[in-house]
mmCIF file of the N, C-alpha and C atoms, coordinates in Angstrom:
data_MODEL
# 
_entry.id   MODEL 
# 
loop_
_atom_site.group_PDB 
_atom_site.id 
_atom_site.type_symbol 
_atom_site.label_atom_id 
_atom_site.label_alt_id 
_atom_site.label_comp_id 
_atom_site.label_asym_id 
_atom_site.label_entity_id 
_atom_site.label_seq_id 
_atom_site.pdbx_PDB_ins_code 
_atom_site.Cartn_x 
_atom_site.Cartn_y 
_atom_site.Cartn_z 
_atom_site.occupancy 
_atom_site.B_iso_or_equiv 
_atom_site.pdbx_formal_charge 
_atom_site.auth_seq_id 
_atom_site.auth_comp_id 
_atom_site.auth_asym_id 
_atom_site.auth_atom_id 
_atom_site.pdbx_PDB_model_num 
ATOM 1   N N  . MET A 1 1  ? -64.973 -3.093  -53.621 1.00 0.00 ? 1  MET A N  1 
ATOM 2   C CA . MET A 1 1  ? -64.480 -2.254  -52.917 1.00 0.00 ? 1  MET A CA 1 
ATOM 3   C C  . MET A 1 1  ? -64.331 -0.921  -53.370 1.00 0.00 ? 1  MET A C  1 
ATOM 4   N N  . SER A 1 2  ? -64.695 0.287   -52.536 1.00 0.00 ? 2  SER A N  1 
ATOM 5   C CA . SER A 1 2  ? -64.738 1.374   -53.010 1.00 0.00 ? 2  SER A CA 1 
ATOM 6   C C  . SER A 1 2  ? -63.305 2.106   -52.913 1.00 0.00 ? 2  SER A C  1 
ATOM 7   N N  . LEU A 1 3  ? -63.421 3.062   -53.573 1.00 0.00 ? 3  LEU A N  1 
ATOM 8   C CA . LEU A 1 3  ? -61.998 4.053   -53.734 1.00 0.00 ? 3  LEU A CA 1 
ATOM 9   C C  . LEU A 1 3  ? -61.674 4.593   -52.100 1.00 0.00 ? 3  LEU A C  1 
ATOM 10  N N  . GLU A 1 4  ? -62.628 4.693   -51.540 1.00 0.00 ? 4  GLU A N  1 
ATOM 11  C CA . GLU A 1 4  ? -62.475 5.346   -50.075 1.00 0.00 ? 4  GLU A CA 1 
ATOM 12  C C  . GLU A 1 4  ? -61.938 4.183   -49.059 1.00 0.00 ? 4  GLU A C  1 
ATOM 13  N N  . GLN A 1 5  ? -62.409 2.799   -49.520 1.00 0.00 ? 5  GLN A N  1 
ATOM 14  C CA . GLN A 1 5  ? -62.122 1.658   -48.517 1.00 0.00 ? 5  GLN A CA 1 
ATOM 15  C C  . GLN A 1 5  ? -60.818 1.261   -48.873 1.00 0.00 ? 5  GLN A C  1 
ATOM 16  N N  . LEU A 1 6  ? -60.342 1.519   -50.041 1.00 0.00 ? 6  LEU A N  1 
ATOM 17  C CA . LEU A 1 6  ? -58.790 1.126   -50.459 1.00 0.00 ? 6  LEU A CA 1 
ATOM 18  C C  . LEU A 1 6  ? -58.096 2.295   -49.985 1.00 0.00 ? 6  LEU A C  1 
ATOM 19  N N  . ARG A 1 7  ? -58.338 3.415   -50.036 1.00 0.00 ? 7  ARG A N  1 
ATOM 20  C CA . ARG A 1 7  ? -57.595 4.606   -49.323 1.00 0.00 ? 7  ARG A CA 1 
ATOM 21  C C  . ARG A 1 7  ? -57.468 4.163   -47.981 1.00 0.00 ? 7  ARG A C  1 
ATOM 22  N N  . HIS A 1 8  ? -58.685 3.882   -47.204 1.00 0.00 ? 8  HIS A N  1 
ATOM 23  C CA . HIS A 1 8  ? -58.239 3.527   -45.666 1.00 0.00 ? 8  HIS A CA 1 
ATOM 24  C C  . HIS A 1 8  ? -57.588 2.323   -45.381 1.00 0.00 ? 8  HIS A C  1 
ATOM 25  N N  . LEU A 1 9  ? -57.563 1.245   -46.076 1.00 0.00 ? 9  LEU A N  1 
ATOM 26  C CA . LEU A 1 9  ? -56.785 -0.041  -46.058 1.00 0.00 ? 9  LEU A CA 1 
ATOM 27  C C  . LEU A 1 9  ? -55.420 0.438   -46.297 1.00 0.00 ? 9  LEU A C  1 
ATOM 28  N N  . LEU A 1 10 ? -55.155 1.130   -47.320 1.00 0.00 ? 10 LEU A N  1 
ATOM 29  C CA . LEU A 1 10 ? -53.588 1.633   -47.757 1.00 0.00 ? 10 LEU A CA 1 
ATOM 30  C C  . LEU A 1 10 ? -53.041 2.441   -46.562 1.00 0.00 ? 10 LEU A C  1 
ATOM 31  N N  . ALA A 1 11 ? -54.018 3.301   -45.916 1.00 0.00 ? 11 ALA A N  1 
ATOM 32  C CA . ALA A 1 11 ? -53.466 4.297   -44.715 1.00 0.00 ? 11 ALA A CA 1 
ATOM 33  C C  . ALA A 1 11 ? -53.124 3.174   -43.702 1.00 0.00 ? 11 ALA A C  1 
ATOM 34  N N  . GLU A 1 12 ? -53.987 2.389   -43.439 1.00 0.00 ? 12 GLU A N  1 
ATOM 35  C CA . GLU A 1 12 ? -53.716 1.466   -42.116 1.00 0.00 ? 12 GLU A CA 1 
ATOM 36  C C  . GLU A 1 12 ? -52.591 0.548   -42.483 1.00 0.00 ? 12 GLU A C  1 
ATOM 37  N N  . THR A 1 13 ? -52.207 0.064   -43.817 1.00 0.00 ? 13 THR A N  1 
ATOM 38  C CA . THR A 1 13 ? -51.037 -0.569  -44.023 1.00 0.00 ? 13 THR A CA 1 
ATOM 39  C C  . THR A 1 13 ? -49.924 0.184   -43.840 1.00 0.00 ? 13 THR A C  1 
ATOM 40  N N  . LEU A 1 14 ? -49.882 1.488   -44.482 1.00 0.00 ? 14 LEU A N  1 
ATOM 41  C CA . LEU A 1 14 ? -48.813 2.496   -44.359 1.00 0.00 ? 14 LEU A CA 1 
ATOM 42  C C  . LEU A 1 14 ? -48.543 2.660   -42.930 1.00 0.00 ? 14 LEU A C  1 
ATOM 43  N N  . GLY A 1 15 ? -49.351 2.945   -42.111 1.00 0.00 ? 15 GLY A N  1 
ATOM 44  C CA . GLY A 1 15 ? -49.289 3.020   -40.504 1.00 0.00 ? 15 GLY A CA 1 
ATOM 45  C C  . GLY A 1 15 ? -48.603 1.792   -39.908 1.00 0.00 ? 15 GLY A C  1 
ATOM 46  N N  . ALA A 1 16 ? -48.973 0.711   -40.414 1.00 0.00 ? 16 ALA A N  1 
ATOM 47  C CA . ALA A 1 16 ? -48.586 -0.665  -39.689 1.00 0.00 ? 16 ALA A CA 1 
ATOM 48  C C  . ALA A 1 16 ? -46.870 -0.680  -40.216 1.00 0.00 ? 16 ALA A C  1 
ATOM 49  N N  . VAL A 1 17 ? -46.759 -0.307  -41.491 1.00 0.00 ? 17 VAL A N  1 
ATOM 50  C CA . VAL A 1 17 ? -45.224 -0.158  -41.878 1.00 0.00 ? 17 VAL A CA 1 
ATOM 51  C C  . VAL A 1 17 ? -44.551 0.744   -41.241 1.00 0.00 ? 17 VAL A C  1 
ATOM 52  N N  . ALA A 1 18 ? -45.189 1.831   -40.886 1.00 0.00 ? 18 ALA A N  1 
ATOM 53  C CA . ALA A 1 18 ? -44.331 2.858   -40.233 1.00 0.00 ? 18 ALA A CA 1 
ATOM 54  C C  . ALA A 1 18 ? -43.991 2.252   -38.663 1.00 0.00 ? 18 ALA A C  1 
ATOM 55  N N  . ASP A 1 19 ? -45.099 1.696   -38.188 1.00 0.00 ? 19 ASP A N  1 
ATOM 56  C CA . ASP A 1 19 ? -44.741 1.025   -36.883 1.00 0.00 ? 19 ASP A CA 1 
ATOM 57  C C  . ASP A 1 19 ? -43.863 -0.006  -36.760 1.00 0.00 ? 19 ASP A C  1 
ATOM 58  N N  . ALA A 1 20 ? -43.890 -0.756  -37.682 1.00 0.00 ? 20 ALA A N  1 
ATOM 59  C CA . ALA A 1 20 ? -42.766 -1.871  -37.891 1.00 0.00 ? 20 ALA A CA 1 
ATOM 60  C C  . ALA A 1 20 ? -41.387 -1.126  -38.025 1.00 0.00 ? 20 ALA A C  1 
ATOM 61  N N  . HIS A 1 21 ? -41.358 -0.062  -38.656 1.00 0.00 ? 21 HIS A N  1 
ATOM 62  C CA . HIS A 1 21 ? -40.090 0.569   -38.999 1.00 0.00 ? 21 HIS A CA 1 
ATOM 63  C C  . HIS A 1 21 ? -39.548 1.153   -37.896 1.00 0.00 ? 21 HIS A C  1 
ATOM 64  N N  . ALA A 1 22 ? -40.480 1.875   -37.062 1.00 0.00 ? 22 ALA A N  1 
ATOM 65  C CA . ALA A 1 22 ? -39.949 2.341   -35.614 1.00 0.00 ? 22 ALA A CA 1 
ATOM 66  C C  . ALA A 1 22 ? -39.619 1.251   -34.651 1.00 0.00 ? 22 ALA A C  1 
ATOM 67  N N  . HIS A 1 23 ? -40.158 0.195   -34.692 1.00 0.00 ? 23 HIS A N  1 
ATOM 68  C CA . HIS A 1 23 ? -39.913 -0.903  -33.792 1.00 0.00 ? 23 HIS A CA 1 
ATOM 69  C C  . HIS A 1 23 ? -38.379 -1.505  -34.202 1.00 0.00 ? 23 HIS A C  1 
ATOM 70  N N  . SER A 1 24 ? -38.313 -1.607  -35.602 1.00 0.00 ? 24 SER A N  1 
ATOM 71  C CA . SER A 1 24 ? -36.978 -2.129  -36.013 1.00 0.00 ? 24 SER A CA 1 
ATOM 72  C C  . SER A 1 24 ? -35.666 -0.882  -35.923 1.00 0.00 ? 24 SER A C  1 
ATOM 73  N N  . ALA A 1 25 ? -36.156 0.184   -35.780 1.00 0.00 ? 25 ALA A N  1 
ATOM 74  C CA . ALA A 1 25 ? -35.128 1.159   -35.608 1.00 0.00 ? 25 ALA A CA 1 
ATOM 75  C C  . ALA A 1 25 ? -34.880 1.196   -34.095 1.00 0.00 ? 25 ALA A C  1 
ATOM 76  N N  . ARG A 1 26 ? -35.820 1.103   -33.175 1.00 0.00 ? 26 ARG A N  1 
ATOM 77  C CA . ARG A 1 26 ? -35.480 0.678   -31.688 1.00 0.00 ? 26 ARG A CA 1 
ATOM 78  C C  . ARG A 1 26 ? -34.832 -0.396  -31.597 1.00 0.00 ? 26 ARG A C  1 
ATOM 79  N N  . ALA A 1 27 ? -35.104 -1.428  -32.168 1.00 0.00 ? 27 ALA A N  1 
ATOM 80  C CA . ALA A 1 27 ? -34.268 -2.704  -32.066 1.00 0.00 ? 27 ALA A CA 1 
ATOM 81  C C  . ALA A 1 27 ? -32.685 -2.531  -32.327 1.00 0.00 ? 27 ALA A C  1 
ATOM 82  N N  . LYS A 1 28 ? -32.461 -1.786  -33.472 1.00 0.00 ? 28 LYS A N  1 
ATOM 83  C CA . LYS A 1 28 ? -31.254 -1.564  -33.880 1.00 0.00 ? 28 LYS A CA 1 
ATOM 84  C C  . LYS A 1 28 ? -30.512 -0.608  -32.899 1.00 0.00 ? 28 LYS A C  1 
ATOM 85  N N  . ASP A 1 29 ? -31.260 0.459   -32.293 1.00 0.00 ? 29 ASP A N  1 
ATOM 86  C CA . ASP A 1 29 ? -30.570 1.292   -31.403 1.00 0.00 ? 29 ASP A CA 1 
ATOM 87  C C  . ASP A 1 29 ? -30.103 0.493   -30.140 1.00 0.00 ? 29 ASP A C  1 
ATOM 88  N N  . LEU A 1 30 ? -31.048 -0.442  -29.682 1.00 0.00 ? 30 LEU A N  1 
ATOM 89  C CA . LEU A 1 30 ? -30.817 -1.322  -28.559 1.00 0.00 ? 30 LEU A CA 1 
ATOM 90  C C  . LEU A 1 30 ? -29.519 -2.289  -28.800 1.00 0.00 ? 30 LEU A C  1 
ATOM 91  N N  . LEU A 1 31 ? -29.563 -2.909  -29.955 1.00 0.00 ? 31 LEU A N  1 
ATOM 92  C CA . LEU A 1 31 ? -28.413 -3.642  -30.144 1.00 0.00 ? 31 LEU A CA 1 
ATOM 93  C C  . LEU A 1 31 ? -27.061 -2.758  -30.438 1.00 0.00 ? 31 LEU A C  1 
ATOM 94  N N  . ASP A 1 32 ? -27.073 -1.322  -31.011 1.00 0.00 ? 32 ASP A N  1 
ATOM 95  C CA . ASP A 1 32 ? -25.981 -0.717  -30.830 1.00 0.00 ? 32 ASP A CA 1 
ATOM 96  C C  . ASP A 1 32 ? -25.588 -0.272  -29.467 1.00 0.00 ? 32 ASP A C  1 
ATOM 97  N N  . ASP A 1 33 ? -26.592 -0.172  -28.660 1.00 0.00 ? 33 ASP A N  1 
ATOM 98  C CA . ASP A 1 33 ? -26.094 0.245   -27.100 1.00 0.00 ? 33 ASP A CA 1 
ATOM 99  C C  . ASP A 1 33 ? -25.604 -1.106  -26.545 1.00 0.00 ? 33 ASP A C  1 
ATOM 100 N N  . TYR A 1 34 ? -25.925 -2.256  -26.824 1.00 0.00 ? 34 TYR A N  1 
ATOM 101 C CA . TYR A 1 34 ? -25.408 -3.580  -26.227 1.00 0.00 ? 34 TYR A CA 1 
ATOM 102 C C  . TYR A 1 34 ? -24.194 -3.697  -26.785 1.00 0.00 ? 34 TYR A C  1 
ATOM 103 N N  . ARG A 1 35 ? -23.865 -3.421  -28.067 1.00 0.00 ? 35 ARG A N  1 
ATOM 104 C CA . ARG A 1 35 ? -22.478 -3.686  -28.648 1.00 0.00 ? 35 ARG A CA 1 
ATOM 105 C C  . ARG A 1 35 ? -21.539 -2.824  -27.697 1.00 0.00 ? 35 ARG A C  1 
ATOM 106 N N  . ARG A 1 36 ? -21.878 -1.427  -27.756 1.00 0.00 ? 36 ARG A N  1 
ATOM 107 C CA . ARG A 1 36 ? -21.217 -0.492  -27.146 1.00 0.00 ? 36 ARG A CA 1 
ATOM 108 C C  . ARG A 1 36 ? -20.715 -0.985  -25.604 1.00 0.00 ? 36 ARG A C  1 
ATOM 109 N N  . VAL A 1 37 ? -21.740 -1.400  -24.840 1.00 0.00 ? 37 VAL A N  1 
ATOM 110 C CA . VAL A 1 37 ? -21.724 -1.919  -23.509 1.00 0.00 ? 37 VAL A CA 1 
ATOM 111 C C  . VAL A 1 37 ? -20.602 -2.853  -23.545 1.00 0.00 ? 37 VAL A C  1 
ATOM 112 N N  . VAL A 1 38 ? -20.880 -4.065  -24.421 1.00 0.00 ? 38 VAL A N  1 
ATOM 113 C CA . VAL A 1 38 ? -19.905 -5.134  -24.293 1.00 0.00 ? 38 VAL A CA 1 
ATOM 114 C C  . VAL A 1 38 ? -18.475 -4.851  -24.474 1.00 0.00 ? 38 VAL A C  1 
ATOM 115 N N  . VAL A 1 39 ? -18.218 -3.986  -25.586 1.00 0.00 ? 39 VAL A N  1 
ATOM 116 C CA . VAL A 1 39 ? -16.974 -3.519  -26.006 1.00 0.00 ? 39 VAL A CA 1 
ATOM 117 C C  . VAL A 1 39 ? -16.339 -2.753  -24.783 1.00 0.00 ? 39 VAL A C  1 
ATOM 118 N N  . GLU A 1 40 ? -16.999 -1.888  -24.298 1.00 0.00 ? 40 GLU A N  1 
ATOM 119 C CA . GLU A 1 40 ? -16.344 -0.982  -23.017 1.00 0.00 ? 40 GLU A CA 1 
ATOM 120 C C  . GLU A 1 40 ? -16.231 -2.098  -21.748 1.00 0.00 ? 40 GLU A C  1 
ATOM 121 N N  . VAL A 1 41 ? -17.084 -2.915  -21.575 1.00 0.00 ? 41 VAL A N  1 
ATOM 122 C CA . VAL A 1 41 ? -17.000 -3.876  -20.372 1.00 0.00 ? 41 VAL A CA 1 
ATOM 123 C C  . VAL A 1 41 ? -15.710 -4.790  -20.791 1.00 0.00 ? 41 VAL A C  1 
ATOM 124 N N  . GLN A 1 42 ? -15.587 -5.239  -22.163 1.00 0.00 ? 42 GLN A N  1 
ATOM 125 C CA . GLN A 1 42 ? -14.382 -6.138  -22.374 1.00 0.00 ? 42 GLN A CA 1 
ATOM 126 C C  . GLN A 1 42 ? -13.017 -5.370  -22.333 1.00 0.00 ? 42 GLN A C  1 
ATOM 127 N N  . ALA A 1 43 ? -13.059 -4.042  -22.374 1.00 0.00 ? 43 ALA A N  1 
ATOM 128 C CA . ALA A 1 43 ? -11.858 -3.172  -22.429 1.00 0.00 ? 43 ALA A CA 1 
ATOM 129 C C  . ALA A 1 43 ? -11.440 -3.108  -20.981 1.00 0.00 ? 43 ALA A C  1 
ATOM 130 N N  . GLN A 1 44 ? -12.335 -3.387  -20.069 1.00 0.00 ? 44 GLN A N  1 
ATOM 131 C CA . GLN A 1 44 ? -12.212 -2.985  -18.739 1.00 0.00 ? 44 GLN A CA 1 
ATOM 132 C C  . GLN A 1 44 ? -12.074 -4.001  -18.003 1.00 0.00 ? 44 GLN A C  1 
ATOM 133 N N  . ALA A 1 45 ? -12.285 -5.255  -18.288 1.00 0.00 ? 45 ALA A N  1 
ATOM 134 C CA . ALA A 1 45 ? -12.645 -6.409  -17.761 1.00 0.00 ? 45 ALA A CA 1 
ATOM 135 C C  . ALA A 1 45 ? -11.333 -6.900  -17.054 1.00 0.00 ? 45 ALA A C  1 
ATOM 136 N N  . GLN A 1 46 ? -11.498 -7.335  -15.685 1.00 0.00 ? 46 GLN A N  1 
ATOM 137 C CA . GLN A 1 46 ? -10.348 -7.880  -15.122 1.00 0.00 ? 46 GLN A CA 1 
ATOM 138 C C  . GLN A 1 46 ? -10.612 -9.366  -15.344 1.00 0.00 ? 46 GLN A C  1 
ATOM 139 N N  . PRO A 1 47 ? -9.599  -10.243 -15.538 1.00 0.00 ? 47 PRO A N  1 
ATOM 140 C CA . PRO A 1 47 ? -9.677  -11.725 -15.835 1.00 0.00 ? 47 PRO A CA 1 
ATOM 141 C C  . PRO A 1 47 ? -9.956  -12.282 -14.502 1.00 0.00 ? 47 PRO A C  1 
ATOM 142 N N  . TRP A 1 48 ? -10.916 -13.234 -14.456 1.00 0.00 ? 48 TRP A N  1 
ATOM 143 C CA . TRP A 1 48 ? -11.283 -14.058 -13.596 1.00 0.00 ? 48 TRP A CA 1 
ATOM 144 C C  . TRP A 1 48 ? -9.899  -14.830 -13.074 1.00 0.00 ? 48 TRP A C  1 
ATOM 145 N N  . LEU A 1 49 ? -9.517  -14.950 -11.911 1.00 0.00 ? 49 LEU A N  1 
ATOM 146 C CA . LEU A 1 49 ? -8.850  -15.891 -11.385 1.00 0.00 ? 49 LEU A CA 1 
ATOM 147 C C  . LEU A 1 49 ? -9.136  -16.735 -10.077 1.00 0.00 ? 49 LEU A C  1 
ATOM 148 N N  . PRO A 1 50 ? -8.668  -18.011 -10.035 1.00 0.00 ? 50 PRO A N  1 
ATOM 149 C CA . PRO A 1 50 ? -9.210  -18.585 -8.829  1.00 0.00 ? 50 PRO A CA 1 
ATOM 150 C C  . PRO A 1 50 ? -8.296  -18.084 -7.530  1.00 0.00 ? 50 PRO A C  1 
ATOM 151 N N  . ALA A 1 51 ? -9.182  -18.189 -6.495  1.00 0.00 ? 51 ALA A N  1 
ATOM 152 C CA . ALA A 1 51 ? -8.418  -17.858 -5.243  1.00 0.00 ? 51 ALA A CA 1 
ATOM 153 C C  . ALA A 1 51 ? -7.225  -18.657 -4.912  1.00 0.00 ? 51 ALA A C  1 
ATOM 154 N N  . GLU A 1 52 ? -7.296  -19.809 -5.326  1.00 0.00 ? 52 GLU A N  1 
ATOM 155 C CA . GLU A 1 52 ? -6.315  -20.669 -5.035  1.00 0.00 ? 52 GLU A CA 1 
ATOM 156 C C  . GLU A 1 52 ? -4.904  -20.293 -5.539  1.00 0.00 ? 52 GLU A C  1 
ATOM 157 N N  . LEU A 1 53 ? -5.023  -19.638 -6.780  1.00 0.00 ? 53 LEU A N  1 
ATOM 158 C CA . LEU A 1 53 ? -3.764  -18.990 -7.555  1.00 0.00 ? 53 LEU A CA 1 
ATOM 159 C C  . LEU A 1 53 ? -3.017  -18.150 -6.707  1.00 0.00 ? 53 LEU A C  1 
ATOM 160 N N  . ALA A 1 54 ? -3.775  -17.311 -6.068  1.00 0.00 ? 54 ALA A N  1 
ATOM 161 C CA . ALA A 1 54 ? -3.095  -16.219 -5.234  1.00 0.00 ? 54 ALA A CA 1 
ATOM 162 C C  . ALA A 1 54 ? -2.569  -16.912 -3.912  1.00 0.00 ? 54 ALA A C  1 
ATOM 163 N N  . ARG A 1 55 ? -3.226  -17.797 -3.388  1.00 0.00 ? 55 ARG A N  1 
ATOM 164 C CA . ARG A 1 55 ? -2.564  -18.475 -2.229  1.00 0.00 ? 55 ARG A CA 1 
ATOM 165 C C  . ARG A 1 55 ? -1.381  -19.488 -2.655  1.00 0.00 ? 55 ARG A C  1 
ATOM 166 N N  . ALA A 1 56 ? -1.490  -19.924 -3.687  1.00 0.00 ? 56 ALA A N  1 
ATOM 167 C CA . ALA A 1 56 ? -0.353  -20.630 -4.329  1.00 0.00 ? 56 ALA A CA 1 
ATOM 168 C C  . ALA A 1 56 ? 0.924   -19.983 -4.554  1.00 0.00 ? 56 ALA A C  1 
ATOM 169 N N  . VAL A 1 57 ? 0.701   -18.640 -4.888  1.00 0.00 ? 57 VAL A N  1 
ATOM 170 C CA . VAL A 1 57 ? 1.696   -17.586 -5.177  1.00 0.00 ? 57 VAL A CA 1 
ATOM 171 C C  . VAL A 1 57 ? 2.461   -17.218 -3.936  1.00 0.00 ? 57 VAL A C  1 
ATOM 172 N N  . GLU A 1 58 ? 1.336   -16.967 -2.877  1.00 0.00 ? 58 GLU A N  1 
ATOM 173 C CA . GLU A 1 58 ? 1.863   -16.613 -1.653  1.00 0.00 ? 58 GLU A CA 1 
ATOM 174 C C  . GLU A 1 58 ? 2.731   -17.561 -0.993  1.00 0.00 ? 58 GLU A C  1 
ATOM 175 N N  . GLN A 1 59 ? 2.266   -18.868 -0.784  1.00 0.00 ? 59 GLN A N  1 
ATOM 176 C CA . GLN A 1 59 ? 2.896   -19.857 -0.658  1.00 0.00 ? 59 GLN A CA 1 
ATOM 177 C C  . GLN A 1 59 ? 4.445   -20.195 -1.152  1.00 0.00 ? 59 GLN A C  1 
ATOM 178 N N  . ILE A 1 60 ? 4.578   -20.044 -2.372  1.00 0.00 ? 60 ILE A N  1 
ATOM 179 C CA . ILE A 1 60 ? 5.701   -20.383 -3.241  1.00 0.00 ? 60 ILE A CA 1 
ATOM 180 C C  . ILE A 1 60 ? 6.767   -19.226 -2.580  1.00 0.00 ? 60 ILE A C  1 
ATOM 181 N N  . ASP A 1 61 ? 6.020   -17.775 -2.461  1.00 0.00 ? 61 ASP A N  1 
ATOM 182 C CA . ASP A 1 61 ? 6.965   -16.767 -2.086  1.00 0.00 ? 61 ASP A CA 1 
ATOM 183 C C  . ASP A 1 61 ? 7.551   -17.176 -0.452  1.00 0.00 ? 61 ASP A C  1 
ATOM 184 N N  . ALA A 1 62 ? 6.579   -17.663 0.226   1.00 0.00 ? 62 ALA A N  1 
ATOM 185 C CA . ALA A 1 62 ? 7.028   -17.952 1.745   1.00 0.00 ? 62 ALA A CA 1 
ATOM 186 C C  . ALA A 1 62 ? 8.066   -18.932 1.388   1.00 0.00 ? 62 ALA A C  1 
ATOM 187 N N  . ASN A 1 63 ? 7.795   -20.041 0.698   1.00 0.00 ? 63 ASN A N  1 
ATOM 188 C CA . ASN A 1 63 ? 9.031   -21.241 0.445   1.00 0.00 ? 63 ASN A CA 1 
ATOM 189 C C  . ASN A 1 63 ? 10.340  -20.642 -0.025  1.00 0.00 ? 63 ASN A C  1 
ATOM 190 N N  . HIS A 1 64 ? 10.220  -19.672 -1.041  1.00 0.00 ? 64 HIS A N  1 
ATOM 191 C CA . HIS A 1 64 ? 11.383  -18.965 -1.262  1.00 0.00 ? 64 HIS A CA 1 
ATOM 192 C C  . HIS A 1 64 ? 12.102  -18.249 -0.376  1.00 0.00 ? 64 HIS A C  1 
ATOM 193 N N  . ALA A 1 65 ? 11.710  -17.565 0.562   1.00 0.00 ? 65 ALA A N  1 
ATOM 194 C CA . ALA A 1 65 ? 12.213  -16.841 1.775   1.00 0.00 ? 65 ALA A CA 1 
ATOM 195 C C  . ALA A 1 65 ? 12.552  -17.942 2.738   1.00 0.00 ? 65 ALA A C  1 
ATOM 196 N N  . ARG A 1 66 ? 12.122  -19.186 3.037   1.00 0.00 ? 66 ARG A N  1 
ATOM 197 C CA . ARG A 1 66 ? 12.590  -20.065 3.769   1.00 0.00 ? 66 ARG A CA 1 
ATOM 198 C C  . ARG A 1 66 ? 13.975  -20.730 3.140   1.00 0.00 ? 66 ARG A C  1 
ATOM 199 N N  . LEU A 1 67 ? 13.815  -20.936 1.745   1.00 0.00 ? 67 LEU A N  1 
ATOM 200 C CA . LEU A 1 67 ? 14.842  -21.482 1.083   1.00 0.00 ? 67 LEU A CA 1 
ATOM 201 C C  . LEU A 1 67 ? 16.185  -20.473 1.093   1.00 0.00 ? 67 LEU A C  1 
ATOM 202 N N  . ASP A 1 68 ? 15.920  -19.279 0.876   1.00 0.00 ? 68 ASP A N  1 
ATOM 203 C CA . ASP A 1 68 ? 17.004  -18.249 1.108   1.00 0.00 ? 68 ASP A CA 1 
ATOM 204 C C  . ASP A 1 68 ? 17.660  -18.249 2.528   1.00 0.00 ? 68 ASP A C  1 
ATOM 205 N N  . THR A 1 69 ? 16.878  -18.391 3.413   1.00 0.00 ? 69 THR A N  1 
ATOM 206 C CA . THR A 1 69 ? 17.205  -18.559 4.762   1.00 0.00 ? 69 THR A CA 1 
ATOM 207 C C  . THR A 1 69 ? 18.233  -19.962 4.997   1.00 0.00 ? 69 THR A C  1 
ATOM 208 N N  . VAL A 1 70 ? 17.646  -20.754 4.623   1.00 0.00 ? 70 VAL A N  1 
ATOM 209 C CA . VAL A 1 70 ? 18.456  -22.011 4.535   1.00 0.00 ? 70 VAL A CA 1 
ATOM 210 C C  . VAL A 1 70 ? 19.848  -21.906 3.691   1.00 0.00 ? 70 VAL A C  1 
ATOM 211 N N  . ARG A 1 71 ? 19.658  -21.538 2.602   1.00 0.00 ? 71 ARG A N  1 
ATOM 212 C CA . ARG A 1 71 ? 20.966  -21.067 1.836   1.00 0.00 ? 71 ARG A CA 1 
ATOM 213 C C  . ARG A 1 71 ? 21.831  -20.348 2.756   1.00 0.00 ? 71 ARG A C  1 
ATOM 214 N N  . GLY A 1 72 ? 21.413  -19.303 3.096   1.00 0.00 ? 72 GLY A N  1 
ATOM 215 C CA . GLY A 1 72 ? 22.243  -18.262 3.895   1.00 0.00 ? 72 GLY A CA 1 
ATOM 216 C C  . GLY A 1 72 ? 22.906  -19.191 5.143   1.00 0.00 ? 72 GLY A C  1 
ATOM 217 N N  . LEU A 1 73 ? 22.060  -19.973 5.676   1.00 0.00 ? 73 LEU A N  1 
ATOM 218 C CA . LEU A 1 73 ? 22.731  -20.602 6.987   1.00 0.00 ? 73 LEU A CA 1 
ATOM 219 C C  . LEU A 1 73 ? 23.655  -21.771 6.591   1.00 0.00 ? 73 LEU A C  1 
ATOM 220 N N  . LEU A 1 74 ? 23.517  -22.309 5.423   1.00 0.00 ? 74 LEU A N  1 
ATOM 221 C CA . LEU A 1 74 ? 24.385  -23.410 4.858   1.00 0.00 ? 74 LEU A CA 1 
ATOM 222 C C  . LEU A 1 74 ? 25.604  -22.711 4.432   1.00 0.00 ? 74 LEU A C  1 
ATOM 223 N N  . THR A 1 75 ? 25.422  -21.503 3.718   1.00 0.00 ? 75 THR A N  1 
ATOM 224 C CA . THR A 1 75 ? 26.615  -20.798 3.192   1.00 0.00 ? 75 THR A CA 1 
ATOM 225 C C  . THR A 1 75 ? 27.391  -20.460 4.557   1.00 0.00 ? 75 THR A C  1 
ATOM 226 N N  . GLU A 1 76 ? 27.004  -19.912 5.502   1.00 0.00 ? 76 GLU A N  1 
ATOM 227 C CA . GLU A 1 76 ? 27.694  -19.583 6.700   1.00 0.00 ? 76 GLU A CA 1 
ATOM 228 C C  . GLU A 1 76 ? 28.441  -20.597 7.114   1.00 0.00 ? 76 GLU A C  1 
ATOM 229 N N  . TYR A 1 77 ? 27.519  -21.924 7.395   1.00 0.00 ? 77 TYR A N  1 
ATOM 230 C CA . TYR A 1 77 ? 28.231  -23.138 7.776   1.00 0.00 ? 77 TYR A CA 1 
ATOM 231 C C  . TYR A 1 77 ? 29.318  -23.566 7.107   1.00 0.00 ? 77 TYR A C  1 
ATOM 232 N N  . GLN A 1 78 ? 29.174  -23.465 5.837   1.00 0.00 ? 78 GLN A N  1 
ATOM 233 C CA . GLN A 1 78 ? 30.316  -23.900 4.923   1.00 0.00 ? 78 GLN A CA 1 
ATOM 234 C C  . GLN A 1 78 ? 31.413  -23.046 4.994   1.00 0.00 ? 78 GLN A C  1 
ATOM 235 N N  . SER A 1 79 ? 31.370  -21.792 5.145   1.00 0.00 ? 79 SER A N  1 
ATOM 236 C CA . SER A 1 79 ? 32.460  -20.973 5.390   1.00 0.00 ? 79 SER A CA 1 
ATOM 237 C C  . SER A 1 79 ? 33.166  -21.333 6.624   1.00 0.00 ? 79 SER A C  1 
ATOM 238 N N  . ARG A 1 80 ? 32.473  -21.730 7.592   1.00 0.00 ? 80 ARG A N  1 
ATOM 239 C CA . ARG A 1 80 ? 33.078  -22.038 8.925   1.00 0.00 ? 80 ARG A CA 1 
ATOM 240 C C  . ARG A 1 80 ? 33.830  -23.312 8.871   1.00 0.00 ? 80 ARG A C  1 
ATOM 241 N N  . LEU A 1 81 ? 33.580  -24.262 7.847   1.00 0.00 ? 81 LEU A N  1 
ATOM 242 C CA . LEU A 1 81 ? 34.280  -25.315 7.796   1.00 0.00 ? 81 LEU A CA 1 
ATOM 243 C C  . LEU A 1 81 ? 35.794  -24.987 7.300   1.00 0.00 ? 81 LEU A C  1 
# 
């Protein structure tokens, strides 16, 4: 192998190493972006709640209103006794 061939192979190898470094740096940048997005989304996230939970709470509130009405009627009836 001549000196010129060795220099050519070395230049190609250095180019491949530079390409690999550039790809690695881009991958790191993408991972940093991903980390930032995940952290931002988690900070803003609304917890998932089943729809049945809201309906159950509404039903309990409605039941409380009915019970308050019944209690008021019974208290009024008791005071008349």
